[in-house]
N, C-alpha and C positions, 0 to 999 in steps of 0.2 A: 181651855186649851191655850198654851202660851202663844203669844204673837211674835216672839223673838226667834222662832225657828219654824222651819217647814215640817209638816207631819212626816213621820217615817213610816216605812212599811216593814212589818215584822213577820217572821215565820217561826212559829213556836210548836214544838212537839210536846206531847204529854200535857195537853192544856186542860184536861178535864178534872184534875184533882190536885191536891197538895199545892206545892209551890207554883206549878204551871197554871192552875186555875186562878190563883191570886195574881200572878203576873199578867195573865190575859186580861183580867178586869182592869188592872192599873194601866196597861198599855192603851186599851180602848177608852178608858175614862179621860185620858189626857188628849184624846183626839187623834191618836195614831191609827193606822190601818193594820189589820192583823189577819194572817192566815193561821187559824187555830186548828190543830190536828189532835186526833185521839184514835185509839183502836176502834171505838164505837162512836160514830158521829152523833148518835142520838143524845149522848151526854153533853153535847155542845149546843143543843137547841136553845136552852135558856139564854145563852150568850148571843146567839144569832137573833133571837127575838128582841133583845134589848138594844142591840147596836146595828141591826139591819145591814145595809150595804157596806158599812165600815168594817165588817168582819166576814171572812170566808171560812166556813167550818167544813173541814174535810176529814174523812175517815182515812187513817194511815197506819200501816204496819211498817215500822222503820226497818224491819229485817227483810222486807221485800223490795228489792232495788227497783223493779218496774213500778211499784206503788209509789215509792219515793220520787222517782223521776217524773211521774205523772202529776203528783201533788205539787212539786216545785214548778213545773211547766204551767199548771193551771193557775198557781198563785202569780207567776210572772205575767201571764196574759191578763189576769184580772186587774192587777195593780201596777203593771209596768215595770216591775223589778222588786228585788228584796234588798232592803237596807241592813236589816239585822236578823240573823239566824240564831235562835236559841235552841240548842239540842238538850232538851230536858227529859225526854222519855227514858224510862229506866225502871229497874226493880232491884231489890236487894236479896240475894240468896244468903241465908243465915245458916251456916253449918260448916263443919270440918270437911276437909278435902275428901277423906274416905267415906264420909256420910252421903255426899252428893252423888246423884246419878250422872251418867254421861250426858243424857239429854238436858238435865238441869245446868250442867257446866256449859254446854254449848249454847243454851238459851241465854245464859247470863252474858256471855261474850257477844252473842248475836245482837242483843238489844242495847246493852250499855256502851259497847265499843263499836262494833260494826254498824249498828244503826246510825250512830253519830257520824261515822265515816261516810256512809252512803249519802246522807243528807248534806253533809259538807261538800262532798264531790259535786252534788247536783246543783248547788248554788254558786259554786266557784266560777263557772264560765260567765254568768251574768255579772257577777261582782268584778271580775277581771275586765270585762268590756267597759263597765262604768268607772273602773278604777276607784272603787270605793266599796266599803262594806265592813260589817263587824260580825264576827262569828263568836258566839258565846257557848262554850261547852260546860255543861253542868257536871262537874266532877264531885269531889267530896274531900273532907279532911282525910278520908280513907284512900284518896288518890295520892297521898303523900306519906302516909304511915300505914303499915299493914298490921291488922289485929287478928288474934286467934279467933277461929270460928267465923271469920269474914273474909278469908283469903281469896275465895273465888270472886266475890264482889270487889274486893280491893284490887285484884289483878285486872279486872275490867276497867277500873278507873285509872290504874297506873298506865295501862295501854293508851287510854284516852289522853292522859297527860303527855306521854311521849310523842304521840302523833301530833298533838296540838302545838307542842313546843317547836317541833320540826316545821309544821305547817306555817307557824307565825313567821319563821325565817324565809320560807318559800314564797309567801304572798305579800310581804311588806312592800316589795317593789311596786305592787299594784295598788297601793293605798288601802289594803285590806288589813284590818286589825283582828287579832285572835285573843280571846280572854278565857281562861279557865276559872269558873266560879266554883269555889270550894266551900259548900255549906258545912256547918259543924253539927248542930243538933237542933232540929225543928220538929214540931208535932205534925208530921205529914202522913203518918200511917204507911210509910214506905215499906217497912219491914213486915207489918201484919198483912198488907195487901199483896205481898209477893209470894211466889211458890217457896215451899220450905222442905227441908230434908226430913227423912225419918231419923230421929235421933238415936245415936248409939251411946249407951251409958259410959262407954270407955272414954268419951270425949267431954264428959261433964266438966272436967277441970278447965277445958278450953273456954267453955261458955262462961264459967265463973271468972276466968281471967279477963275475958272481954269486958264484962260489966264492972269488974273491979278496976280495970284500967280507965274506963270512962269516968268512974267515980273519983279516982285519984287525980285525974286531970282537971277536975273541977268544972267540967262542961255543964253549962246551964241551958235549959230549953229556951230558944229564942222565939221571937214574935214573927210569925209568917207574914203578917201584913207589912211590916217594915222592911222585909226583904224586897218588896216591890219598889220602895223608895230607893234602895241601894241599886237595884237593877236599872232603873231609869236614870239615875245619876251616872252609872257606868256607861250607858248608851250615849249620854250627853258629853262625856269626857272627850276632849279633843285628842288626847294621847292616852288611851286606856292601858292598864297593865296587862301583862301576860297572865298573871295569877292574882286572885283576890279571895281572901277568906270571908265568908258570910257568917258572922257570929264571933264570939269572943272565946278566949282560952286557947286558941290554936297556935298562936305564936310561941307560947312557952313550951307547948308540946313539941313543936318543930325544933326549937332550940335544943331541947333534950335529945330528940331523935337524931339530929344531924351531928351533934357533939359526940354521941355514942358511936355513930358510924365512923367518924374520923378517928376516934380513939382506937377502935378495933382495927382499922386499916393500918394505923401507925404501929400497933402492937405486933401485927403480923407482917410488917414491911420486910422483915428478913426473908420471908418466903417469896415475897414479890421480887426481891433482888436475886434470890436463888433462881427463880423462874426466868428472869431476864438473861442470866448467863453473862458471858463476856463477849465483846466484839470479835467476830471471826473465830470464835471458839477458843481463843487464847487464854 
């Protein structure tokens, strides 16, 4: 543990697998305190066995506001406050809009967007009172670009992006930072471990376009272990960014995406001006 800083207290959702499990281990290994949450608390027992009183392992369904409020209250009572919130819990629904059921669509928004909103709301009073805190929202490159056969997942992340950008402006006066962490491609089993649609052959072209797009972008699978180094560096930054990509290849994709959006808007600016009309109808 570094002697140059005081230990922080973290609250991490989705701590039992993938990026969350890697981050939980790194947070605790450097001497910080952690409330680690998962839908099944039994999956967190090995973490609790290794780190004892340094970790608080809680069962949490982020879609249940009472459960969220209770977990945050328990964490604050145990550790005296929360310095860093990491909203990592989520899943990826892979399928075209017509293929997904109503329940699947609602569940995607409930977990990825509303779950993060409820947890964020729960920690804000304590952070405002202490006039300090860092909220990290785990978004995705798919929170900035929408892909075929991932539109429902993408929409949950786009909603998270919008809420978090507004939130950052709302809470800056209280000394609270907000950062959207946007991973690109890591072997987390996010897709395979998530509920999936019943495929309609009519949308096979959309699935092929999704994979062709990822291939043409040149995305390479990153190392989960080193994402923990990046996360800890982000927590240590005195002036953290609103957005940060985890992984490489995203910048070029975004340059192309935003250039295309601007070009299309300019091409159809004549309709924008037509819609505007003239002052006073003259």
